[in-house]
N, C-alpha and C positions, 0 to 999 in steps of 0.2 A: 319375617322369614317363617316363623313357626306356623302362621296361618296358612301359608302357601303349602307347607309340608302336610298339614292336616287335610287340606283340600285335596291334594294330589292322592292321598291314601284313600279318601272317599271315593274319588273317581275310579281309581284302580279296583277297589272292592266292588263298585257298582258293575264294572265290566266283568269281573270275575263271576259275580253272582248271576248276571245275565247269561254268561257262557255255560252256566251249570243247571239252568232251568229253562222251562218253556217247551213248546212243541216244535220239534224240528220240521223244516220244510225243504223241498227239493227243487224249488224254481231256480232257474238259471237266467242271467242277463248279462248284457255287455254294459259294464259301468260307464256312465251313471244312469243308464235307462232304468226307469221305475224306482228311482233312488228313494222317493217319499214313502215307499211301501215295503222296504227290505225288512225281513224277519230273520230270526236265528235260523240257521239251517240253510238259508239261501245261498247260492253261489254266484259269482260275477267273474268275468274276465276283464282284466285291466293290464294294459302294457304287455300283453302276450302272456300273462300268468293268471291262474285261477285261484280264487280265494273263497273261503267260506265264512259267512257272518257268524261270529261267536258273541256279539255284544248286543244283540237285540236292536232296540231303538237307536243304539249308538251308531249303528251301520247307516241310518238315514241321514247323517249329518256329513257334509261335504268335507269338513276338516278332518275327518277320519277316513280319507281316501285309502283303500287298500293298496299296500305296497309303498306308501308314501308317509302316512302318519305313524305307522307302527315301529318304524326304526328297526332295531335288531332284537327287541324283546316282546315276546307274545302278549305280555300283560300290558303293553302300552297301546295296544291296537284293538279295535273292534272286529278285526278280520284276521283270518289265519290262512296262510298259503297251504293249499291242499296237496301240493306236489312234494312237499317235504313233511317229515314228522314234527310233531310239536316238540319244541325245545324243552329240556329240563327248566323248570322255573327258576333254579338257582342261576343267576347270570354268569356267563363264562367270558372272561376277556377274549377280545380278538387277537389271534396271534400275529396279525399284520394290522397294526393300528393305522386308521386313516390319517392323512396329513393333518397337522395341527393348524386350525384356522388362524388367520391373522388377528393381532390384538385389536384392531378397529371393529371387530364383530361383537366384542363384549358391550354389555348394556348397563348404563348408570355409571356412577362414580366408582372407580377402582379403589378399594381400601389399601392403605399403606401397610397396615399389619392385620391381615385377615387371620381367621381361625386356621389352624394347622389340620390338614386332613387326617380324620381319625382312624381310617383303615377299616378292614372287613370285620375286625374284633367287636365292633359295636352292635353287631347283629344285623339280620336281614333288612329290617325296617329302619335301620340307623343310617339311611342315605341322605341325599341332598335333592332339593327341589330346584326347579328353573330359576335362575338368577343368583343362586347362592355362590359366594366366593370361598375359596380355600387356598392355603399355601401348601404346595407340595414339590419337593425336589427344587427348591429355590426358585420357584415360579408360582405366579398367582393364577389360579384357574377359575372359571365360571362354568356352572351348568348351562348348556346351550339352550338357546331359545326354542329349539325343536324338541326338547325333552321335558317331560312332566317331572320326572324323579329318576334318580340313578344312585346306586351304591358301587359302581365301577370305579377302578382306580383311575385317577386323572391321567390322561395320555394313552389309555388303552382302548378307548372307544370314542365315537363321535358324540357321545353325550356330554363331553367336557370340551372346552376350548380355552386355550391359553390366552391371558390378558397382558401380562407383563412379568418381568422378573422382580424378585423381591429386592427392593433398593438397600444396599449395603454400603455404597460409597458414592462420591460425586466427581463429575468430570467438567472441568472449566474449559470451554471452547472459545478460542479467539481467533479473529480474522486479520491477516496482515498482508502486506505487499501491495501491488498496484491495483487498487479497486476504484480508481477515479471515474471509470466509465460505467461502473455498476450502479444502478439507481439506489439511492439511499434506503428505499423501502424494500429493496430486493432481499430475499432470504436465500441462504445457501442450503442445498439439499444434501444433508449428512446422513449416509446410511450407517447404522450401528447394528451389525448382524443383518437381519432381514427387515428391520424397523426404520422408517424414515423419520428424521428430525429436521425441522426447518429452522435454520440458525440466522438470526439478524446480523448485519454487519457489525454491530456493536458487541457481539458475542453473547453467550448465555451459559448457565450451568445446568447439567443434566444428571439426573440420578442413574446409577449403574447397579445392576444385580451382580451377584457373586459369580465369578468365572471369566472365561476369555471372551473378549469383545473385539470384533474386526470393524475397522473404519474405511470408508470409501466415499470420495466426493467426485462428481462428474465435473469435467471442464465446462465453463459457461461460453457459449457461442452467441455473439451478438451479430447477427446478419446485417442489421441496420447500420451500425457503425463500423462494420468490417473487421471486427477484433474477436480474439478467442482468449479467454482468461484461463490459464492453465494452473490447475490446482496441485499443490504439494502439501503432504501431511507430515507434521513433526513426528509422527509414530503411526504405523499401520494397525496396531492392536495393543490391547491392555488386558492383563489378567487381574481383574478387580479383586481386592481382599476386603475384609471388614474394616469400616471406619477409616478409609484411606481417601486421600485427595489426589486427583490426577488431572493433567492438562493435555490439551490437544490444540495445536495451532494449525489453521488452514491458511497457507500462503499462496498468493496468486501472482503469476508473472503474465504479462500481456503481450500477445503477438498479433500479427495481421493474419486473417483467415486466408490460407492458400487455396488456390483453385486449380482444377485440372480441366483440360478440354478432351472430351471423350468422343470418339467417333462411333456411331452406331448404325448398323445396317438395318434398312426397313424393307420388308417384303410383303406386299399386300396379296400374295397367293393368287395373282392373275386378275384380281378385281381392279376396276379403275373408277373409284368413287367420284361422284360429281363434285364434292368438296373434300379435299384431303382431311383426315382427322388431325386433331392436335395431340401433343404430348407434353407433359410437364414433369418436373422433378419435385418430389416430395420426401421430407424427412421421415424416417421410421424409428422405431424404438424410443418414442418420447421426443424425438427431434421435430421442432415445429416449422422448419424450413419449408417454403413453398415458392417455387419459381413461377414466372409468367409462362403461359402455355405458348408453344411455337408450333406451326404447321409442320407436318411430316411430309417427306417427299420419298419417292421410290428410290432406293440406294442409300448412299452415305448421308448422314445427318450428324452434325456437331452439336454437343451439349456441353455447357460450362458448369461443372459441378464442384462444390466445395470439397477439398481433399481431406477433410476431417469429418468424421461421423458416418452414419449409415443413411442411405437413400434409396429411392426407386425412381426409374424412369418409366412412366405409365402412359401408354397410348390409349386414346379414346376408341371405343368400339364403333362400328357403323354397320348399317343394314343395307343390302343391295340385292335385288332380284329375289327376296324372300329368304336370303341367307344372312346371318349375323356373323360379322367378322370381328374377332378380338385377338389380342396378343398378350402373352404372358409378360408381366413387367420385368425389367432388367434390374437387378440388385447391385448397389455399389457400396463398398466399405472403404473408407479412408482413401477415396480416389481411385480404387481398383475395382473393375468390373467383375462380378462373381458369376462364372459360367459364360455362355455365348454373348457376344456383343451384337445381339440382333433381336429386333422386334419382328417376330414371325407371326403374321395374321393367319388365323385358321378360320375356315367357314363351317358354320354348323346350321342346319335347318331348324328353325324355331318350331318346337312342338306347340301345338295349340294350347292356350291356357284354359283351364277349367277354373274360372274365377267364381268365388262365393264370398258373399257378405255375411259376416259373423257378428252377432251382438251378444252382450252379457245378459240378455233377458230372453224370455221364452224357453224353448228346450235348450239346456245348457249342453254345449258341445266343446271339446277340447280341439285345439288346432291339430294335433297329432292325429286324433281320431278322424276329423274331416279328411285329412291327407290320405289316410288309409282307405277311406271310402272313395277317393278319386279326385278330390279338390287339389290342385297343385298351386293355386294362388289364393291367399286368404286376405280379405279386406276387413279390417277392424273398425266397426261403427259404434261411436263416434269419438274422435278427439276434439278437443276444444282449444281453439286459437283466440286468445283474448288480449289485445294490446300486445305489449312487448313481454307478457308474462310467460313462464315455461308452461309447456303444454300439460293438459290433464285429459282424462276420459270422462265422458259424461256419467259413467256409472262404474262401480267396481266390478271386476270379473270374479265373481264369487267362486266359480269353479276352480279357480287357482288360489283361493284365499288360503293363507296360513294363519289360522286363528290362534296359534301359539305365538304369532309375531304381529298382533294388532290387525290382523286381517290383510296384511300385505299380500298382494297377488302378483306384483311385477316380477319378482324373482322366479317363481313357479312357472309363469308364462314364458319367460325368456328361456328357461330349461326346456320347456316343451317345444319350443320353436327349434332350439338346438337339435333336440332329439329328431324331430321331423326332417330337419335338413340333412342330418346324417344318414337318413334313409335314401337320399338322393331323389325323393318323390316331391319335395316341396321347392317350388321355384321362387315364390315371392310372398312376403307379408307386408301389407300396406296399410298405413293409418289412413282412415277417411275423415274428412272434415265436411260440415255442411248439415245435410239431412233436412228434414221437413221444417225443424226449427233451427235455423242456420247457427253453426257452431264456429264459423270462421269469420272473425271480427278483429282484423288487425287494427282498425280505428286510427289509421295514420302512423302507426308505429314503423320504424325504419324497416324496410323489407329485408336488410341483411340480417337484422336481429331476429325477425320473424322466421326467416329461413334457417338460421343457425338453430333456433329453438326447435323447429320441426325435425331437422336431422338429428339433433342431440336426443330427443325424446324417442324418436323411432329407433335409433340405434341402442338406446338403453333397454329397450324391450326385445331387440333382435330383429326389427323390422327394417325394410329397406326401400320404402317408398312412401308416397303421399298421394292421396286420391281427393279430387274436388268434386263433391257431390251435392252442391249448393242447390236449393230449391227456392223457397221463400226468403227474400232478403231482410224482411223485417224492417223496411223503411230505409235501408241504405240505398243510396244512388246506384243505379245500374252501371253507369260509366265508371264511376269510382271503384266499384267492385271489380269490374273488368281490368282496370289498371292495377289494383292491388294483387290479383292473381297473377297477372302477366309479370310484374315486378318481383313478386315472391318467387315464382318459378325461376326466373333468371338468376335470381340470388342464390337459389339452391343449386343450380347448375355451376355457379362459381365455386361453391363449397365442395360439391361432390358430383362429378359429371355422370356417374353411374347410378345416382339415386333415381329410382323408378318415379315417373310422374304420370299420373292418369287422371281422367275425368269421367264423371258418369252423368252426362246431360240426358234430357228427355228429347224427343224427336217430334216436331210439331209442324203442321202446316201453317205458314205465315200469311202468303198472299200469292196470287198469280201462279198458283201451282207449285211454288217453291216450298219444300220442306226443309227445315233448318234445326240446328242444335240449339236447345233452350234450357235454361234452368227451370223456368215455369212459365206458362202462358206464352207470350212473344218475347220474353226477355233473353238476350244473347250475350251473356256475360263471358262466354268462353271464346268468342269469335277471334280476338287478338291472338291469344295464346295458340289456338288451333291453327291459324293462318301461318304463325311463325313456326310451326312444327315442334313446339315445346313439349307436346304430350307423347309419351312412349306408346300408350294405349288409350283408347277411348271406349268406355263401357256404355253403350247406348241403351237407355231404358225404353224398350219397344213394347210398352204397356201403359194403360191408364190414359191414353190419349186417343180415344176410339172414334172421333167424329169425322175422320177422313180416310180416303183410301190412297193407295199409291200403285202406279202401273209398273209394267216391266221396264219402262224407261226412266223410272225414278220420279215421275211427275205426280203430284198430289192433287186430290179433288175432294170436295165435300161428299161424304156419303154417311149412312147410318145403318146400324143393325148388323146382325151376323148372317151371312150367306156364303155360298161357294164362290160367288162372283165378286163380292166386296172383299178386296184384299186390304183389309184394315188390321188393327192390332189384335183382333179377335181370330185372325186367320193365320196359320203357320206360314203361308207363303209370303207373309209380310217381311219375314227374315231375308228372303231371297230378293224381293223387289226393292226393299229398303237399302240393300247392300249397293245397289246401282247408284242411288243418290248419295249414299255416304261417301263412296269413292270420288264423287264430283266435288265434295266440300271439304274432305279431309286429305292432307298432304300425304304422298306415298310413303314417307318415312315413319308415319303413325299407323300402328296396327288397330284394325276395326274389330271390336268384340261385341256382337249383338247381345243384349241381355233380355232375360224373361224371368217372371216369378216362378219360384220353385213348385208351387201348387196353387190351387184356387184361393185358399185363405191368405196368401202372401200379398195379394194386391187387390185392385178394385174390380170393376165390371169389365173393362176393356182388356180382356186377356183370352188367350187361346182355350182357357178352361171353361169359358162361358160361350164359346163359338160353335160353329157346326161340327167341328171335330173334337168336341170336348171329351167324347168317350174314348178317343185314341189320341189324345193330345200329345203324349210323350212320343209315340211312334212317329206322328207327323212332324213334330219339332226335330226329331232325329233326322228324318229325311231333309228337311229344310236346311239345317245346319250342314249336312253332308252334301248338298247339292253341288255339283262340279263347279258351277260359276262362282260359288262362295268359298267352298272348302279348299279348292286348289288355287284360289287368287293369293299371290304373294302378300296382299295386304290383310288378309284374314288372320286374325289373332287368336280366335277361340270363342268361348261362350261364357256368359255371366249369369248368375242367379241371385236373386234376393229371395230367400236367404238360406244359408246352411242350416240355421236353426229349424226353419219351416221344413226344409228337405229331410232333415233328420227325423222330424216328427211324422213325416210321411213315408218312411222306409227308404229315403235316398232314391226315390224314383227318377228325380231329374238328372242327377249325376250319372246314374246307371244307364240313362237312355241316350243322352245327347251325342256321345261319340261311340255308341254301341256298334258291333260288327254287323248285326242284323236288326234293323229298325223295326221290322214287323214282329219280332219276338220279344221286344221290351214290355215290361209290365205297365199297363196303363191304370 
């Protein structure tokens, strides 16, 4: 610990020194633009606030992000917010402390008898470094992982997190009553205050800190055997004293699960879908109950719902005539409907998606920044599916890395996604698998397991969909991959019917004038899933396959070169002509989203940036996407770009152009 404290002081001193010397600059950037060249005096805008570099070279490091890394003390950051005066260097406790983090956030083994907090009398430099433990007010605290050093009083700032109470007594917990239907290895969830303890049926002993402790145990509902185990506690609380022994008995009585039949009215708002949507009952607040789905009908519908616990009746959404119909779920608590007993479907016109692929390499861009620039759907490239293993990403997202927490980036990415969604501008965040070097390799794993892994990982980041962007299969059989994709998507829809499913095929001439969706060459691994209508959106790569033309009827033919009459992928009119063919091979329930590279370096030779309209490529693409036969078609879903990173490096010309009000005025 001593070494850590010394290192912290060196870092702090270095930043202080850098802030007091050197030549001031006045350049201004939008963070992290030009991050490698920041100098003292430069200013940046980040998350709507302006900051000045006071740390010299420290400002060029992404883990010192302005407004994030600095916390509440000026000397912990390489940046200073310019809209507020510099605080007095003597730390001042926050009059409204932040909520205390949960004990699970503490790192390492929590000591039984840590050192007692020394207080402010030990001097300004007598504080504590990241990871240090202290005892204060009968609780054990640790300096939080996002703090280098602090001399704040524990509990007055986010620099400290509580780990546990100081153990002064013990509690013997026993389980009694009718537990014959509870599995021997099942553990009982006992809440002591706000901390969870898992108790085996054989019982256990738990240490208690000094003071009042409240106990609670939830009833156990076993939907498979149709019983509920009702928990009764021998006492609801204990006021623990030094060196005392206490007992708590958890007694279970068994009852049959009661059910209620609830009548729900369904109104489709005048729509007459070809196939009526389904609805199912799902438990909420940790309740794992899931019913079989049943088809809805207009008017009265009967549902059998457990009379104990909390649930939702959720109807599937459906699309008709370019409108998406959805209904607010009905909440049920202990067999009683909360609010109106009606699934009222409302229609909403789908706003075109502005889809962009985002990578952790090249120009670094945050999701929230891309959203502010005009992208409303972000596709993260690439996730890795390997056997039945949990998902990973191919590369770390260093723009979100917390270098005080081992480079963890997932938490900050999730926070950024939540922030972007709160703005109302972000519609979807989708994980992509595949790529040039295929990352989707289930290798015979159970599709249900693969699907659950995909959903779990996506939701852990705040994402809500999966994109299949496979190209070279690396020797995997084409038909096997087609089956793997089909079965995986079916399994995902069983887990979460609203999870977004997309694909990003190429578009190639096969034979006899027929143009088809391919992963590469003439391989057609998406055919079965496309025909079954399993994709919500298809992002078509309308570039890099330049050896054929397509006419106004959607018929392909061999051609070569760039000219005004060759409507190939070097011509912006390809977006319009290809749409005719795409409607012939893609079901009406799936939205069509033509894709283009964001600029010339983003793809190969066969792009509009190398064609006869290369000098006004963005203006002509704008006109193509907004052609009435495309833009006003109910199946048109928007535009896609590879990639946001390249678009950012090029001044966001692509996203600014595609849906511009005046195509002739866009910047080329």
